[in-house]
N, C-alpha and C positions, 0 to 999 in steps of 0.2 A: 232755203238751200243755199249753199255758200258759192260764190262765184269767183273767189279769189284763189289763185293757184299758190299753193305752199308746198315746200318739200316736206316729203315723209319718207321715213325709212321702210322700204317694202321688201318683202321677201317671198320666195316661192314655197310651195308646199300645200298639202291637201288635208293634213292632220288638223283636226279641230280641237281647240282648247276648250276648257270647261266654260269660260265666259261665252265663247262663240256658240257652244252647244245650248247655253241657256237663252241666248238671243234667238237662235233658231227655234228651239223648242217653244219658247213664249210666243214668237210670231205665228208658228204652226197652230198653237192652240188657239190663239185670237182669230186666225183664219178659219179654222174648224168651227168655232162658234159662230162665225159670220155666215157660214155655209148652212148651218142648222137654222140660224135666223131667216135666212132667205126662203128656206123650205117651209117654215112656220108662216111667215108673212105673207107668202104667196096665197095663202087660203083666207087672207083677210082683206078688207077694204083698202088697206094701205098699198096693195099691189097695184091699184089704179092710179097712184099718185103719178107716176111717169106719164100717163096719158095726159092728164092735166098740165103738167109742167112743160112737157115737151110738145105740146100743142103750139108752143112758141119755142123753138129749139133753143135759141140763146138764153132764154128764162130758165130752162131745165139744166143747161150746162152751168150757169151761173149760180143757181141755187144749190146744186150738188158741190160745186167747187167752193162756195163759201162755206158749206157745212163740213166739208173735209178740212180746209184750212183752220176753221174755228175749232173743230173737234181736237185736231193736233194741237193747236196753241193752248187750249184749256188743259189738255192731258199733260202737256210738257210743263205748263206753269205748276200744275198740281204735283207733278213729280219732283220739280226743282225746288219747291217750296216746302216739300214734305207734307203736302195736304193731300191725303189719300181720297177724301170725298171729291175734291175738284178733278183729280186725275180720273176718277171713276165716271164722273159726268162727261169729261172730254172723251173718254173710251165709249161711253154710251152713245154720244153724238156720231162717233165714227162708225160704230157698228150699224146704228140705225140707218145712216146715210148709205153705206155700202149694201146693208141688207134690204132696205126698201128699193133701191135701184135694182138690185139683183133679182128680187121678187117680181118686180115690174116687167123685167125681161123674160122671166121664167114663166109668168102666167099665161103665155100663149102656147105653152105645151101642154099635152094631157097630163093630169095629175099622176097618172100611174108611170109616166115617163120622166118626171120631173128629178126623181132621186138619182136616176141613172145619168140624166143630163148633167147634174151637179158633180156626180162622181167623175164622169169623163172629163168634164172641164177641170176638176182638181187634179186629175192625172196630168193633163196637158200643161197646167200651170207649174206642176211640180217639175216636170222635164224641162220647162222654160227656165225656171229658177235654177236648177241644177246646171244647166248649160252655161247660163250667165255666171254663176258661181265658180264654175270650173275655169272659165275665161279669166275672171278677175284674179283668182287665186294662182293661175299659171303665169300671169304677167307681173314682172318686177318693176311696176310703174304705178304713178298715181293716177286715179280716176276722177280727181277733183272736178275736172272740166265737165264730166258727165252730169254734175249737179246743175251746171249753167245751160248745158244743152238741153236738159229736161225742162228748165224753166222757159226756154225760148220755144220749146215744142208746145208746152201748155198753153203759152200766150199765142202762138200762131194757130193752135187749135181753136181758141176761143174767138179768134179773128174770123177764122173760117167758119165757124158755127154762126157767128153773126152775119157773115155774107150769105151762108147757106140758109138762113131764116127766110131770106128773099129768094135765093137762087138754089134751089134744093139740091142740085148735083154737087154743090160745093161742100155739103155736109159730109160726104165721105172723106174729103180732105181732112175735115175737122176731126173726124173719128180716128183717122190714121195718125194724126199728129199728136193727139192726147194719148192715144195708145202708145206711141213712141215715147212720149213724156214719162209714162209710167215705167216702161221698159228701161229707159236711161236712168230713172231714179232707183229702180231696183238694182241696177249696177253700181250706182253711186252709194246706196245704203249698205250693200254687200262690201264694198271697199272700205267704208268706214268701220264695219265690223273688223275687218281684217287688219287695218293699219292704226285705228284709233283705239288702242286698248285701254286707254285711261278714261274714256267716255262712259257715261253711265250705261249700264246694261239695259235697263228699263226704257230709256229714251231711244236706244238704238233698236230695241224690240219693236217699239212703237213705229219707228221709221220703216223698218222692213215689212212690217204688217200692212201699213198704208200702201207701200209700193206694190206688194204682193196682191192686196185685194184690188188695187186699180187695174193690174194686169188680168185679174180673175174675171172682173165684170165685163172686161172687153173680150176675153176669150169666150166667155159664155154667150155674148151676142154673135159671135162667129159660129159657134156651135149651133145655136138656135137657127142662124140663116142657113147653115149646111143641112140641118134636118128638114127645114121648110123646102129647101130645093129639091129633096129627095122625095116629097110627098107628090 
């Protein structure tokens, strides 16, 4: 994520170009595949991975963080080098990382309710994404700093999770900061789609997908907590 403020020509308007539609369509397809994967994996032993990793919270946070960073790096290197196989491997790592995490969250819901929970989560995330996109497209300004803010939020979140490993109440701060990090990254990725029209469509698709997936798994946890409170 870039942290350097640079001038870009910005403009208002909500009409989507064909390249913007390809990015949105591609990211949506990848996210839809991830949701299906969560639903499938929740019925497998992989759904219990979270229990093992997050028995020490900072270990779970670091393992998934490394998996996401590594998956993105591998996928982007594959795209930039024209190596389709490498790009597919990177995307596979990302799909599995978010898929296993989501399945681990979803496993505590009755099987007959899991699909409904995923649909409700998807609708909420779609609304959040639409609101952020509307805000970004309505403002004739750069959102470059949001990339830096997202990084700060992720780092702060990991520090909070580390402290929360020993002082449990602080874990909530870590959750909020990491959620905020993905929220800010989503705005940053959408801004890049809007203003960096010479950038690779595939790379921007990967970036938007990761941000949306990060928001999705956090909203999924909130939906699960809400349902638990209603029982």
